[in-house]
CHARMM internal coordinates of N, CA and C (Angstrom, degrees):
IC EDIT
DIST 1 N 1 CA 1.4389
DIST 1 CA 1 C 1.4216
ANGL 1 N 1 CA 1 C 115.61
DIST 1 C 2 N 1.3295
ANGL 1 CA 1 C 2 N 112.18
DIHE 1 N 1 CA 1 C 2 N 74.43
DIST 2 N 2 CA 1.5200
ANGL 1 C 2 N 2 CA 120.27
DIHE 1 CA 1 C 2 N 2 CA -177.94
DIST 2 CA 2 C 1.5265
ANGL 2 N 2 CA 2 C 108.73
DIHE 1 C 2 N 2 CA 2 C -106.06
DIST 2 C 3 N 1.2222
ANGL 2 CA 2 C 3 N 118.12
DIHE 2 N 2 CA 2 C 3 N 46.47
DIST 3 N 3 CA 1.5194
ANGL 2 C 3 N 3 CA 120.79
DIHE 2 CA 2 C 3 N 3 CA 176.25
DIST 3 CA 3 C 1.4217
ANGL 3 N 3 CA 3 C 107.49
DIHE 2 C 3 N 3 CA 3 C -71.88
DIST 3 C 4 N 1.3525
ANGL 3 CA 3 C 4 N 114.52
DIHE 3 N 3 CA 3 C 4 N 127.51
DIST 4 N 4 CA 1.4786
ANGL 3 C 4 N 4 CA 115.43
DIHE 3 CA 3 C 4 N 4 CA 179.87
DIST 4 CA 4 C 1.4844
ANGL 4 N 4 CA 4 C 114.53
DIHE 3 C 4 N 4 CA 4 C -73.27
DIST 4 C 5 N 1.3076
ANGL 4 CA 4 C 5 N 114.37
DIHE 4 N 4 CA 4 C 5 N 141.62
DIST 5 N 5 CA 1.5229
ANGL 4 C 5 N 5 CA 120.72
DIHE 4 CA 4 C 5 N 5 CA -177.82
DIST 5 CA 5 C 1.5833
ANGL 5 N 5 CA 5 C 108.69
DIHE 4 C 5 N 5 CA 5 C -92.72
DIST 5 C 6 N 1.3062
ANGL 5 CA 5 C 6 N 112.83
DIHE 5 N 5 CA 5 C 6 N 120.83
DIST 6 N 6 CA 1.4013
ANGL 5 C 6 N 6 CA 115.88
DIHE 5 CA 5 C 6 N 6 CA -178.60
DIST 6 CA 6 C 1.4929
ANGL 6 N 6 CA 6 C 112.07
DIHE 5 C 6 N 6 CA 6 C -65.14
DIST 6 C 7 N 1.3522
ANGL 6 CA 6 C 7 N 114.05
DIHE 6 N 6 CA 6 C 7 N 140.99
DIST 7 N 7 CA 1.5254
ANGL 6 C 7 N 7 CA 120.30
DIHE 6 CA 6 C 7 N 7 CA -172.99
DIST 7 CA 7 C 1.5042
ANGL 7 N 7 CA 7 C 104.42
DIHE 6 C 7 N 7 CA 7 C -102.23
DIST 7 C 8 N 1.3094
ANGL 7 CA 7 C 8 N 118.29
DIHE 7 N 7 CA 7 C 8 N 147.82
DIST 8 N 8 CA 1.5099
ANGL 7 C 8 N 8 CA 124.19
DIHE 7 CA 7 C 8 N 8 CA 177.50
DIST 8 CA 8 C 1.4376
ANGL 8 N 8 CA 8 C 108.50
DIHE 7 C 8 N 8 CA 8 C -57.59
DIST 8 C 9 N 1.2925
ANGL 8 CA 8 C 9 N 119.83
DIHE 8 N 8 CA 8 C 9 N 134.88
DIST 9 N 9 CA 1.4067
ANGL 8 C 9 N 9 CA 125.86
DIHE 8 CA 8 C 9 N 9 CA 174.25
DIST 9 CA 9 C 1.5865
ANGL 9 N 9 CA 9 C 112.32
DIHE 8 C 9 N 9 CA 9 C 98.13
DIST 9 C 10 N 1.4097
ANGL 9 CA 9 C 10 N 117.64
DIHE 9 N 9 CA 9 C 10 N -17.56
DIST 10 N 10 CA 1.4373
ANGL 9 C 10 N 10 CA 119.46
DIHE 9 CA 9 C 10 N 10 CA 179.66
DIST 10 CA 10 C 1.4201
ANGL 10 N 10 CA 10 C 114.19
DIHE 9 C 10 N 10 CA 10 C -67.47
DIST 10 C 11 N 1.3143
ANGL 10 CA 10 C 11 N 122.48
DIHE 10 N 10 CA 10 C 11 N -17.23
DIST 11 N 11 CA 1.3981
ANGL 10 C 11 N 11 CA 123.96
DIHE 10 CA 10 C 11 N 11 CA 177.12
DIST 11 CA 11 C 1.5820
ANGL 11 N 11 CA 11 C 111.39
DIHE 10 C 11 N 11 CA 11 C -81.22
DIST 11 C 12 N 1.3496
ANGL 11 CA 11 C 12 N 120.44
DIHE 11 N 11 CA 11 C 12 N -6.40
DIST 12 N 12 CA 1.4057
ANGL 11 C 12 N 12 CA 122.95
DIHE 11 CA 11 C 12 N 12 CA -172.99
DIST 12 CA 12 C 1.5208
ANGL 12 N 12 CA 12 C 107.25
DIHE 11 C 12 N 12 CA 12 C -82.60
DIST 12 C 13 N 1.3481
ANGL 12 CA 12 C 13 N 115.34
DIHE 12 N 12 CA 12 C 13 N 130.84
DIST 13 N 13 CA 1.5784
ANGL 12 C 13 N 13 CA 117.96
DIHE 12 CA 12 C 13 N 13 CA -174.27
DIST 13 CA 13 C 1.4686
ANGL 13 N 13 CA 13 C 110.31
DIHE 12 C 13 N 13 CA 13 C -74.56
DIST 13 C 14 N 1.2946
ANGL 13 CA 13 C 14 N 116.22
DIHE 13 N 13 CA 13 C 14 N 153.91
DIST 14 N 14 CA 1.4925
ANGL 13 C 14 N 14 CA 125.00
DIHE 13 CA 13 C 14 N 14 CA 178.79
DIST 14 CA 14 C 1.3909
ANGL 14 N 14 CA 14 C 115.05
DIHE 13 C 14 N 14 CA 14 C 90.38
DIST 14 C 15 N 1.3325
ANGL 14 CA 14 C 15 N 118.70
DIHE 14 N 14 CA 14 C 15 N 173.30
DIST 15 N 15 CA 1.4594
ANGL 14 C 15 N 15 CA 124.05
DIHE 14 CA 14 C 15 N 15 CA -172.59
DIST 15 CA 15 C 1.5751
ANGL 15 N 15 CA 15 C 105.55
DIHE 14 C 15 N 15 CA 15 C -70.87
DIST 15 C 16 N 1.3524
ANGL 15 CA 15 C 16 N 120.62
DIHE 15 N 15 CA 15 C 16 N 154.65
DIST 16 N 16 CA 1.4306
ANGL 15 C 16 N 16 CA 120.97
DIHE 15 CA 15 C 16 N 16 CA 173.16
DIST 16 CA 16 C 1.5813
ANGL 16 N 16 CA 16 C 111.45
DIHE 15 C 16 N 16 CA 16 C -57.68
DIST 16 C 17 N 1.3467
ANGL 16 CA 16 C 17 N 110.36
DIHE 16 N 16 CA 16 C 17 N 134.57
DIST 17 N 17 CA 1.4762
ANGL 16 C 17 N 17 CA 111.22
DIHE 16 CA 16 C 17 N 17 CA 175.77
DIST 17 CA 17 C 1.4370
ANGL 17 N 17 CA 17 C 116.87
DIHE 16 C 17 N 17 CA 17 C -78.22
DIST 17 C 18 N 1.2728
ANGL 17 CA 17 C 18 N 116.14
DIHE 17 N 17 CA 17 C 18 N 157.16
DIST 18 N 18 CA 1.5251
ANGL 17 C 18 N 18 CA 118.34
DIHE 17 CA 17 C 18 N 18 CA -178.03
DIST 18 CA 18 C 1.5070
ANGL 18 N 18 CA 18 C 106.91
DIHE 17 C 18 N 18 CA 18 C -73.17
DIST 18 C 19 N 1.4027
ANGL 18 CA 18 C 19 N 112.34
DIHE 18 N 18 CA 18 C 19 N 151.55
DIST 19 N 19 CA 1.3799
ANGL 18 C 19 N 19 CA 114.94
DIHE 18 CA 18 C 19 N 19 CA -175.24
DIST 19 CA 19 C 1.5444
ANGL 19 N 19 CA 19 C 107.22
DIHE 18 C 19 N 19 CA 19 C -118.43
DIST 19 C 20 N 1.3670
ANGL 19 CA 19 C 20 N 111.73
DIHE 19 N 19 CA 19 C 20 N 122.96
DIST 20 N 20 CA 1.4512
ANGL 19 C 20 N 20 CA 121.37
DIHE 19 CA 19 C 20 N 20 CA 177.74
DIST 20 CA 20 C 1.5625
ANGL 20 N 20 CA 20 C 111.44
DIHE 19 C 20 N 20 CA 20 C -114.31
DIST 20 C 21 N 1.3431
ANGL 20 CA 20 C 21 N 117.19
DIHE 20 N 20 CA 20 C 21 N 97.14
DIST 21 N 21 CA 1.5157
ANGL 20 C 21 N 21 CA 113.33
DIHE 20 CA 20 C 21 N 21 CA -175.34
DIST 21 CA 21 C 1.4927
ANGL 21 N 21 CA 21 C 111.61
DIHE 20 C 21 N 21 CA 21 C -66.79
DIST 21 C 22 N 1.3366
ANGL 21 CA 21 C 22 N 122.61
DIHE 21 N 21 CA 21 C 22 N -29.57
DIST 22 N 22 CA 1.5168
ANGL 21 C 22 N 22 CA 122.64
DIHE 21 CA 21 C 22 N 22 CA 178.99
DIST 22 CA 22 C 1.6118
ANGL 22 N 22 CA 22 C 102.23
DIHE 21 C 22 N 22 CA 22 C -66.72
DIST 22 C 23 N 1.2114
ANGL 22 CA 22 C 23 N 115.12
DIHE 22 N 22 CA 22 C 23 N -46.76
DIST 23 N 23 CA 1.5894
ANGL 22 C 23 N 23 CA 114.63
DIHE 22 CA 22 C 23 N 23 CA 178.31
DIST 23 CA 23 C 1.4881
ANGL 23 N 23 CA 23 C 114.23
DIHE 22 C 23 N 23 CA 23 C -51.90
DIST 23 C 24 N 1.2962
ANGL 23 CA 23 C 24 N 110.44
DIHE 23 N 23 CA 23 C 24 N -44.39
DIST 24 N 24 CA 1.4515
ANGL 23 C 24 N 24 CA 116.36
DIHE 23 CA 23 C 24 N 24 CA -171.35
DIST 24 CA 24 C 1.6009
ANGL 24 N 24 CA 24 C 108.15
DIHE 23 C 24 N 24 CA 24 C -71.27
DIST 24 C 25 N 1.4076
ANGL 24 CA 24 C 25 N 114.95
DIHE 24 N 24 CA 24 C 25 N -40.60
DIST 25 N 25 CA 1.4668
ANGL 24 C 25 N 25 CA 119.29
DIHE 24 CA 24 C 25 N 25 CA 173.53
DIST 25 CA 25 C 1.4184
ANGL 25 N 25 CA 25 C 112.51
DIHE 24 C 25 N 25 CA 25 C -60.08
DIST 25 C 26 N 1.3633
ANGL 25 CA 25 C 26 N 120.45
DIHE 25 N 25 CA 25 C 26 N -39.59
DIST 26 N 26 CA 1.4900
ANGL 25 C 26 N 26 CA 124.73
DIHE 25 CA 25 C 26 N 26 CA 179.04
DIST 26 CA 26 C 1.5118
ANGL 26 N 26 CA 26 C 111.25
DIHE 25 C 26 N 26 CA 26 C -66.08
DIST 26 C 27 N 1.4142
ANGL 26 CA 26 C 27 N 118.09
DIHE 26 N 26 CA 26 C 27 N -40.56
DIST 27 N 27 CA 1.3465
ANGL 26 C 27 N 27 CA 119.46
DIHE 26 CA 26 C 27 N 27 CA -178.05
DIST 27 CA 27 C 1.5336
ANGL 27 N 27 CA 27 C 109.00
DIHE 26 C 27 N 27 CA 27 C -67.15
DIST 27 C 28 N 1.3436
ANGL 27 CA 27 C 28 N 117.59
DIHE 27 N 27 CA 27 C 28 N -49.65
DIST 28 N 28 CA 1.4793
ANGL 27 C 28 N 28 CA 117.90
DIHE 27 CA 27 C 28 N 28 CA 178.41
DIST 28 CA 28 C 1.5186
ANGL 28 N 28 CA 28 C 114.14
DIHE 27 C 28 N 28 CA 28 C -61.38
DIST 28 C 29 N 1.3327
ANGL 28 CA 28 C 29 N 117.35
DIHE 28 N 28 CA 28 C 29 N -43.48
DIST 29 N 29 CA 1.4678
ANGL 28 C 29 N 29 CA 119.84
DIHE 28 CA 28 C 29 N 29 CA 176.97
DIST 29 CA 29 C 1.5121
ANGL 29 N 29 CA 29 C 110.88
DIHE 28 C 29 N 29 CA 29 C -60.15
DIST 29 C 30 N 1.2825
ANGL 29 CA 29 C 30 N 117.57
DIHE 29 N 29 CA 29 C 30 N -36.04
DIST 30 N 30 CA 1.4689
ANGL 29 C 30 N 30 CA 120.94
DIHE 29 CA 29 C 30 N 30 CA 179.59
DIST 30 CA 30 C 1.5186
ANGL 30 N 30 CA 30 C 114.17
DIHE 29 C 30 N 30 CA 30 C -66.25
DIST 30 C 31 N 1.3563
ANGL 30 CA 30 C 31 N 114.79
DIHE 30 N 30 CA 30 C 31 N -40.79
DIST 31 N 31 CA 1.4844
ANGL 30 C 31 N 31 CA 118.77
DIHE 30 CA 30 C 31 N 31 CA 174.95
DIST 31 CA 31 C 1.5017
ANGL 31 N 31 CA 31 C 113.21
DIHE 30 C 31 N 31 CA 31 C -74.58
DIST 31 C 32 N 1.3754
ANGL 31 CA 31 C 32 N 118.15
DIHE 31 N 31 CA 31 C 32 N -33.46
DIST 32 N 32 CA 1.5490
ANGL 31 C 32 N 32 CA 117.28
DIHE 31 CA 31 C 32 N 32 CA 175.19
DIST 32 CA 32 C 1.4223
ANGL 32 N 32 CA 32 C 109.96
DIHE 31 C 32 N 32 CA 32 C -71.56
DIST 32 C 33 N 1.2626
ANGL 32 CA 32 C 33 N 128.20
DIHE 32 N 32 CA 32 C 33 N -29.68
DIST 33 N 33 CA 1.4206
ANGL 32 C 33 N 33 CA 132.89
DIHE 32 CA 32 C 33 N 33 CA -176.34
DIST 33 CA 33 C 1.5864
ANGL 33 N 33 CA 33 C 110.89
DIHE 32 C 33 N 33 CA 33 C -69.17
DIST 33 C 34 N 1.3543
ANGL 33 CA 33 C 34 N 113.27
DIHE 33 N 33 CA 33 C 34 N -22.55
DIST 34 N 34 CA 1.4959
ANGL 33 C 34 N 34 CA 121.04
DIHE 33 CA 33 C 34 N 34 CA -178.88
DIST 34 CA 34 C 1.6513
ANGL 34 N 34 CA 34 C 106.44
DIHE 33 C 34 N 34 CA 34 C -85.70
DIST 34 C 35 N 1.3168
ANGL 34 CA 34 C 35 N 123.55
DIHE 34 N 34 CA 34 C 35 N -6.92
DIST 35 N 35 CA 1.4602
ANGL 34 C 35 N 35 CA 124.04
DIHE 34 CA 34 C 35 N 35 CA -178.11
DIST 35 CA 35 C 1.5360
ANGL 35 N 35 CA 35 C 108.60
DIHE 34 C 35 N 35 CA 35 C -61.82
DIST 35 C 36 N 1.3345
ANGL 35 CA 35 C 36 N 114.71
DIHE 35 N 35 CA 35 C 36 N 138.34
DIST 36 N 36 CA 1.4398
ANGL 35 C 36 N 36 CA 118.91
DIHE 35 CA 35 C 36 N 36 CA 177.20
DIST 36 CA 36 C 1.6099
ANGL 36 N 36 CA 36 C 108.01
DIHE 35 C 36 N 36 CA 36 C -98.11
DIST 36 C 37 N 1.2768
ANGL 36 CA 36 C 37 N 117.62
DIHE 36 N 36 CA 36 C 37 N 145.29
DIST 37 N 37 CA 1.5546
ANGL 36 C 37 N 37 CA 115.89
DIHE 36 CA 36 C 37 N 37 CA 172.64
DIST 37 CA 37 C 1.4950
ANGL 37 N 37 CA 37 C 111.70
DIHE 36 C 37 N 37 CA 37 C -61.97
DIST 37 C 38 N 1.1961
ANGL 37 CA 37 C 38 N 117.55
DIHE 37 N 37 CA 37 C 38 N 146.21
DIST 38 N 38 CA 1.6099
ANGL 37 C 38 N 38 CA 126.69
DIHE 37 CA 37 C 38 N 38 CA -176.37
DIST 38 CA 38 C 1.5363
ANGL 38 N 38 CA 38 C 110.75
DIHE 37 C 38 N 38 CA 38 C -115.04
DIST 38 C 39 N 1.2542
ANGL 38 CA 38 C 39 N 112.98
DIHE 38 N 38 CA 38 C 39 N 16.72
DIST 39 N 39 CA 1.6063
ANGL 38 C 39 N 39 CA 114.06
DIHE 38 CA 38 C 39 N 39 CA -176.92
DIST 39 CA 39 C 1.6084
ANGL 39 N 39 CA 39 C 110.54
DIHE 38 C 39 N 39 CA 39 C -62.08
DIST 39 C 40 N 1.3446
ANGL 39 CA 39 C 40 N 116.33
DIHE 39 N 39 CA 39 C 40 N -41.65
DIST 40 N 40 CA 1.4272
ANGL 39 C 40 N 40 CA 119.39
DIHE 39 CA 39 C 40 N 40 CA 175.59
DIST 40 CA 40 C 1.5215
ANGL 40 N 40 CA 40 C 114.38
DIHE 39 C 40 N 40 CA 40 C -73.11
DIST 40 C 41 N 1.2859
ANGL 40 CA 40 C 41 N 117.34
DIHE 40 N 40 CA 40 C 41 N -31.56
DIST 41 N 41 CA 1.4950
ANGL 40 C 41 N 41 CA 124.84
DIHE 40 CA 40 C 41 N 41 CA 176.10
DIST 41 CA 41 C 1.4854
ANGL 41 N 41 CA 41 C 108.00
DIHE 40 C 41 N 41 CA 41 C -63.18
DIST 41 C 42 N 1.3033
ANGL 41 CA 41 C 42 N 119.95
DIHE 41 N 41 CA 41 C 42 N -36.31
DIST 42 N 42 CA 1.3861
ANGL 41 C 42 N 42 CA 118.94
DIHE 41 CA 41 C 42 N 42 CA -177.32
DIST 42 CA 42 C 1.5558
ANGL 42 N 42 CA 42 C 115.84
DIHE 41 C 42 N 42 CA 42 C -69.25
DIST 42 C 43 N 1.3438
ANGL 42 CA 42 C 43 N 112.25
DIHE 42 N 42 CA 42 C 43 N -23.70
DIST 43 N 43 CA 1.5049
ANGL 42 C 43 N 43 CA 114.67
DIHE 42 CA 42 C 43 N 43 CA 171.81
DIST 43 CA 43 C 1.4367
ANGL 43 N 43 CA 43 C 115.55
DIHE 42 C 43 N 43 CA 43 C -98.40
DIST 43 C 44 N 1.3387
ANGL 43 CA 43 C 44 N 118.99
DIHE 43 N 43 CA 43 C 44 N 19.37
DIST 44 N 44 CA 1.5139
ANGL 43 C 44 N 44 CA 121.72
DIHE 43 CA 43 C 44 N 44 CA 171.16
DIST 44 CA 44 C 1.4931
ANGL 44 N 44 CA 44 C 112.22
DIHE 43 C 44 N 44 CA 44 C 80.78
DIST 44 C 45 N 1.3524
ANGL 44 CA 44 C 45 N 116.22
DIHE 44 N 44 CA 44 C 45 N 16.11
DIST 45 N 45 CA 1.5421
ANGL 44 C 45 N 45 CA 116.43
DIHE 44 CA 44 C 45 N 45 CA -170.09
DIST 45 CA 45 C 1.5299
ANGL 45 N 45 CA 45 C 105.66
DIHE 44 C 45 N 45 CA 45 C -95.61
DIST 45 C 46 N 1.3893
ANGL 45 CA 45 C 46 N 113.28
DIHE 45 N 45 CA 45 C 46 N 147.25
DIST 46 N 46 CA 1.4464
ANGL 45 C 46 N 46 CA 122.79
DIHE 45 CA 45 C 46 N 46 CA 166.83
DIST 46 CA 46 C 1.5331
ANGL 46 N 46 CA 46 C 113.96
DIHE 45 C 46 N 46 CA 46 C 62.11
DIST 46 C 47 N 1.3590
ANGL 46 CA 46 C 47 N 115.95
DIHE 46 N 46 CA 46 C 47 N -135.51
DIST 47 N 47 CA 1.4534
ANGL 46 C 47 N 47 CA 118.69
DIHE 46 CA 46 C 47 N 47 CA 177.31
DIST 47 CA 47 C 1.4978
ANGL 47 N 47 CA 47 C 109.21
DIHE 46 C 47 N 47 CA 47 C -108.52
DIST 47 C 48 N 1.2682
ANGL 47 CA 47 C 48 N 114.46
DIHE 47 N 47 CA 47 C 48 N 53.56
DIST 48 N 48 CA 1.4805
ANGL 47 C 48 N 48 CA 123.43
DIHE 47 CA 47 C 48 N 48 CA 173.75
DIST 48 CA 48 C 1.4996
ANGL 48 N 48 CA 48 C 114.24
DIHE 47 C 48 N 48 CA 48 C -54.44
DIST 48 C 49 N 1.2240
ANGL 48 CA 48 C 49 N 113.17
DIHE 48 N 48 CA 48 C 49 N -33.08
DIST 49 N 49 CA 1.5497
ANGL 48 C 49 N 49 CA 117.89
DIHE 48 CA 48 C 49 N 49 CA -171.79
DIST 49 CA 49 C 1.6030
ANGL 49 N 49 CA 49 C 101.53
DIHE 48 C 49 N 49 CA 49 C -79.65
DIST 49 C 50 N 1.2540
ANGL 49 CA 49 C 50 N 125.54
DIHE 49 N 49 CA 49 C 50 N -27.18
DIST 50 N 50 CA 1.3842
ANGL 49 C 50 N 50 CA 127.12
DIHE 49 CA 49 C 50 N 50 CA 170.06
DIST 50 CA 50 C 1.4508
ANGL 50 N 50 CA 50 C 115.23
DIHE 49 C 50 N 50 CA 50 C -65.89
DIST 50 C 51 N 1.3440
ANGL 50 CA 50 C 51 N 113.14
DIHE 50 N 50 CA 50 C 51 N -46.74
DIST 51 N 51 CA 1.4963
ANGL 50 C 51 N 51 CA 123.32
DIHE 50 CA 50 C 51 N 51 CA 176.52
DIST 51 CA 51 C 1.4994
ANGL 51 N 51 CA 51 C 108.64
DIHE 50 C 51 N 51 CA 51 C -57.95
DIST 51 C 52 N 1.3490
ANGL 51 CA 51 C 52 N 119.45
DIHE 51 N 51 CA 51 C 52 N -49.81
DIST 52 N 52 CA 1.5133
ANGL 51 C 52 N 52 CA 125.25
DIHE 51 CA 51 C 52 N 52 CA -177.72
DIST 52 CA 52 C 1.5589
ANGL 52 N 52 CA 52 C 107.27
DIHE 51 C 52 N 52 CA 52 C -60.79
DIST 52 C 53 N 1.3169
ANGL 52 CA 52 C 53 N 112.91
DIHE 52 N 52 CA 52 C 53 N -47.81
DIST 53 N 53 CA 1.4717
ANGL 52 C 53 N 53 CA 115.20
DIHE 52 CA 52 C 53 N 53 CA 178.39
DIST 53 CA 53 C 1.4912
ANGL 53 N 53 CA 53 C 116.93
DIHE 52 C 53 N 53 CA 53 C -56.71
DIST 53 C 54 N 1.3906
ANGL 53 CA 53 C 54 N 114.64
DIHE 53 N 53 CA 53 C 54 N -45.34
DIST 54 N 54 CA 1.4677
ANGL 53 C 54 N 54 CA 119.78
DIHE 53 CA 53 C 54 N 54 CA 179.34
DIST 54 CA 54 C 1.5509
ANGL 54 N 54 CA 54 C 109.19
DIHE 53 C 54 N 54 CA 54 C -62.23
DIST 54 C 55 N 1.3352
ANGL 54 CA 54 C 55 N 114.24
DIHE 54 N 54 CA 54 C 55 N -49.07
DIST 55 N 55 CA 1.4721
ANGL 54 C 55 N 55 CA 121.60
DIHE 54 CA 54 C 55 N 55 CA 177.69
DIST 55 CA 55 C 1.5505
ANGL 55 N 55 CA 55 C 112.46
DIHE 54 C 55 N 55 CA 55 C -54.03
DIST 55 C 56 N 1.3028
ANGL 55 CA 55 C 56 N 116.60
DIHE 55 N 55 CA 55 C 56 N -44.20
DIST 56 N 56 CA 1.4819
ANGL 55 C 56 N 56 CA 123.52
DIHE 55 CA 55 C 56 N 56 CA 174.07
DIST 56 CA 56 C 1.4917
ANGL 56 N 56 CA 56 C 110.16
DIHE 55 C 56 N 56 CA 56 C -53.78
DIST 56 C 57 N 1.2686
ANGL 56 CA 56 C 57 N 118.13
DIHE 56 N 56 CA 56 C 57 N -46.93
DIST 57 N 57 CA 1.4511
ANGL 56 C 57 N 57 CA 123.70
DIHE 56 CA 56 C 57 N 57 CA -176.41
DIST 57 CA 57 C 1.4961
ANGL 57 N 57 CA 57 C 111.60
DIHE 56 C 57 N 57 CA 57 C -66.42
DIST 57 C 58 N 1.2745
ANGL 57 CA 57 C 58 N 111.96
DIHE 57 N 57 CA 57 C 58 N -42.14
DIST 58 N 58 CA 1.5369
ANGL 57 C 58 N 58 CA 119.04
DIHE 57 CA 57 C 58 N 58 CA 178.28
DIST 58 CA 58 C 1.5818
ANGL 58 N 58 CA 58 C 109.80
DIHE 57 C 58 N 58 CA 58 C -62.98
DIST 58 C 59 N 1.3075
ANGL 58 CA 58 C 59 N 114.71
DIHE 58 N 58 CA 58 C 59 N -46.23
DIST 59 N 59 CA 1.4059
ANGL 58 C 59 N 59 CA 119.74
DIHE 58 CA 58 C 59 N 59 CA 177.81
DIST 59 CA 59 C 1.4178
ANGL 59 N 59 CA 59 C 114.13
DIHE 58 C 59 N 59 CA 59 C -61.30
DIST 59 C 60 N 1.3563
ANGL 59 CA 59 C 60 N 118.32
DIHE 59 N 59 CA 59 C 60 N -39.33
DIST 60 N 60 CA 1.5407
ANGL 59 C 60 N 60 CA 125.02
DIHE 59 CA 59 C 60 N 60 CA 174.20
DIST 60 CA 60 C 1.4489
ANGL 60 N 60 CA 60 C 110.08
DIHE 59 C 60 N 60 CA 60 C -63.00
DIST 60 C 61 N 1.3128
ANGL 60 CA 60 C 61 N 119.35
DIHE 60 N 60 CA 60 C 61 N -37.67
DIST 61 N 61 CA 1.4349
ANGL 60 C 61 N 61 CA 121.00
DIHE 60 CA 60 C 61 N 61 CA -172.68
DIST 61 CA 61 C 1.6623
ANGL 61 N 61 CA 61 C 104.21
DIHE 60 C 61 N 61 CA 61 C -70.56
DIST 61 C 62 N 1.3270
ANGL 61 CA 61 C 62 N 116.54
DIHE 61 N 61 CA 61 C 62 N -44.05
DIST 62 N 62 CA 1.4180
ANGL 61 C 62 N 62 CA 125.62
DIHE 61 CA 61 C 62 N 62 CA 177.89
DIST 62 CA 62 C 1.4172
ANGL 62 N 62 CA 62 C 115.81
DIHE 61 C 62 N 62 CA 62 C -52.89
DIST 62 C 63 N 1.4502
ANGL 62 CA 62 C 63 N 107.15
DIHE 62 N 62 CA 62 C 63 N -44.47
DIST 63 N 63 CA 1.3584
ANGL 62 C 63 N 63 CA 120.24
DIHE 62 CA 62 C 63 N 63 CA 179.68
DIST 63 CA 63 C 1.6155
ANGL 63 N 63 CA 63 C 115.41
DIHE 62 C 63 N 63 CA 63 C -65.04
DIST 63 C 64 N 1.3343
ANGL 63 CA 63 C 64 N 112.53
DIHE 63 N 63 CA 63 C 64 N -37.52
DIST 64 N 64 CA 1.4224
ANGL 63 C 64 N 64 CA 121.95
DIHE 63 CA 63 C 64 N 64 CA 178.64
DIST 64 CA 64 C 1.5109
ANGL 64 N 64 CA 64 C 109.84
DIHE 63 C 64 N 64 CA 64 C -71.09
DIST 64 C 65 N 1.4329
ANGL 64 CA 64 C 65 N 117.00
DIHE 64 N 64 CA 64 C 65 N -36.80
DIST 65 N 65 CA 1.4745
ANGL 64 C 65 N 65 CA 117.68
DIHE 64 CA 64 C 65 N 65 CA 174.60
DIST 65 CA 65 C 1.6700
ANGL 65 N 65 CA 65 C 109.39
DIHE 64 C 65 N 65 CA 65 C -65.40
DIST 65 C 66 N 1.3145
ANGL 65 CA 65 C 66 N 117.51
DIHE 65 N 65 CA 65 C 66 N -36.26
DIST 66 N 66 CA 1.5422
ANGL 65 C 66 N 66 CA 111.54
DIHE 65 CA 65 C 66 N 66 CA 177.08
DIST 66 CA 66 C 1.4599
ANGL 66 N 66 CA 66 C 114.28
DIHE 65 C 66 N 66 CA 66 C -75.78
DIST 66 C 67 N 1.3000
ANGL 66 CA 66 C 67 N 114.19
DIHE 66 N 66 CA 66 C 67 N -27.74
DIST 67 N 67 CA 1.5895
ANGL 66 C 67 N 67 CA 113.31
DIHE 66 CA 66 C 67 N 67 CA 177.34
DIST 67 CA 67 C 1.4820
ANGL 67 N 67 CA 67 C 109.25
DIHE 66 C 67 N 67 CA 67 C -71.41
DIST 67 C 68 N 1.2621
ANGL 67 CA 67 C 68 N 122.27
DIHE 67 N 67 CA 67 C 68 N -37.00
DIST 68 N 68 CA 1.4630
ANGL 67 C 68 N 68 CA 124.30
DIHE 67 CA 67 C 68 N 68 CA 176.89
DIST 68 CA 68 C 1.4654
ANGL 68 N 68 CA 68 C 107.59
DIHE 67 C 68 N 68 CA 68 C -70.44
DIST 68 C 69 N 1.2580
ANGL 68 CA 68 C 69 N 126.87
DIHE 68 N 68 CA 68 C 69 N -28.61
DIST 69 N 69 CA 1.4244
ANGL 68 C 69 N 69 CA 126.37
DIHE 68 CA 68 C 69 N 69 CA 177.72
DIST 69 CA 69 C 1.5224
ANGL 69 N 69 CA 69 C 108.82
DIHE 68 C 69 N 69 CA 69 C -73.04
DIST 69 C 70 N 1.2685
ANGL 69 CA 69 C 70 N 118.77
DIHE 69 N 69 CA 69 C 70 N -46.53
DIST 70 N 70 CA 1.4486
ANGL 69 C 70 N 70 CA 126.21
DIHE 69 CA 69 C 70 N 70 CA 176.61
DIST 70 CA 70 C 1.4129
ANGL 70 N 70 CA 70 C 111.55
DIHE 69 C 70 N 70 CA 70 C -59.51
DIST 70 C 71 N 1.3819
ANGL 70 CA 70 C 71 N 124.23
DIHE 70 N 70 CA 70 C 71 N -42.59
DIST 71 N 71 CA 1.4086
ANGL 70 C 71 N 71 CA 127.19
DIHE 70 CA 70 C 71 N 71 CA 173.41
DIST 71 CA 71 C 1.4716
ANGL 71 N 71 CA 71 C 113.76
DIHE 70 C 71 N 71 CA 71 C -64.40
DIST 71 C 72 N 1.3251
ANGL 71 CA 71 C 72 N 113.56
DIHE 71 N 71 CA 71 C 72 N -38.07
DIST 72 N 72 CA 1.4467
ANGL 71 C 72 N 72 CA 113.34
DIHE 71 CA 71 C 72 N 72 CA 174.47
DIST 72 CA 72 C 1.5225
ANGL 72 N 72 CA 72 C 119.09
DIHE 71 C 72 N 72 CA 72 C -69.23
DIST 72 C 73 N 1.4018
ANGL 72 CA 72 C 73 N 114.04
DIHE 72 N 72 CA 72 C 73 N -31.73
DIST 73 N 73 CA 1.4702
ANGL 72 C 73 N 73 CA 114.12
DIHE 72 CA 72 C 73 N 73 CA 172.45
DIST 73 CA 73 C 1.5193
ANGL 73 N 73 CA 73 C 110.95
DIHE 72 C 73 N 73 CA 73 C -74.58
DIST 73 C 74 N 1.2782
ANGL 73 CA 73 C 74 N 123.18
DIHE 73 N 73 CA 73 C 74 N -31.20
DIST 74 N 74 CA 1.3926
ANGL 73 C 74 N 74 CA 121.94
DIHE 73 CA 73 C 74 N 74 CA 178.55
DIST 74 CA 74 C 1.5895
ANGL 74 N 74 CA 74 C 114.58
DIHE 73 C 74 N 74 CA 74 C -75.50
DIST 74 C 75 N 1.3539
ANGL 74 CA 74 C 75 N 109.42
DIHE 74 N 74 CA 74 C 75 N -28.52
DIST 75 N 75 CA 1.6204
ANGL 74 C 75 N 75 CA 110.95
DIHE 74 CA 74 C 75 N 75 CA 173.60
DIST 75 CA 75 C 1.5233
ANGL 75 N 75 CA 75 C 110.31
DIHE 74 C 75 N 75 CA 75 C -77.04
DIST 75 C 76 N 1.2385
ANGL 75 CA 75 C 76 N 124.86
DIHE 75 N 75 CA 75 C 76 N -23.66
DIST 76 N 76 CA 1.5224
ANGL 75 C 76 N 76 CA 124.90
DIHE 75 CA 75 C 76 N 76 CA -178.08
DIST 76 CA 76 C 1.4010
ANGL 76 N 76 CA 76 C 108.70
DIHE 75 C 76 N 76 CA 76 C -82.89
END
COOR INIT
IC SEED 1 N 1 CA 1 C
IC BUILD
């Protein structure tokens, strides 16, 4: 029973992308540096919902960068 186990990222088309850990760190750090404090938002003040929404989008983008990086590592 030597059935090969598919690895994450193998299904992605094209050659494996190059992996640049410093570039990945820079992308994630750049996104995280844009996060706004939400202390006022937690108390229902001002446009806290807008801040939370913007932060959620930034965190999702950082997550996507990390997921693509992991898929690249798995594919290579």
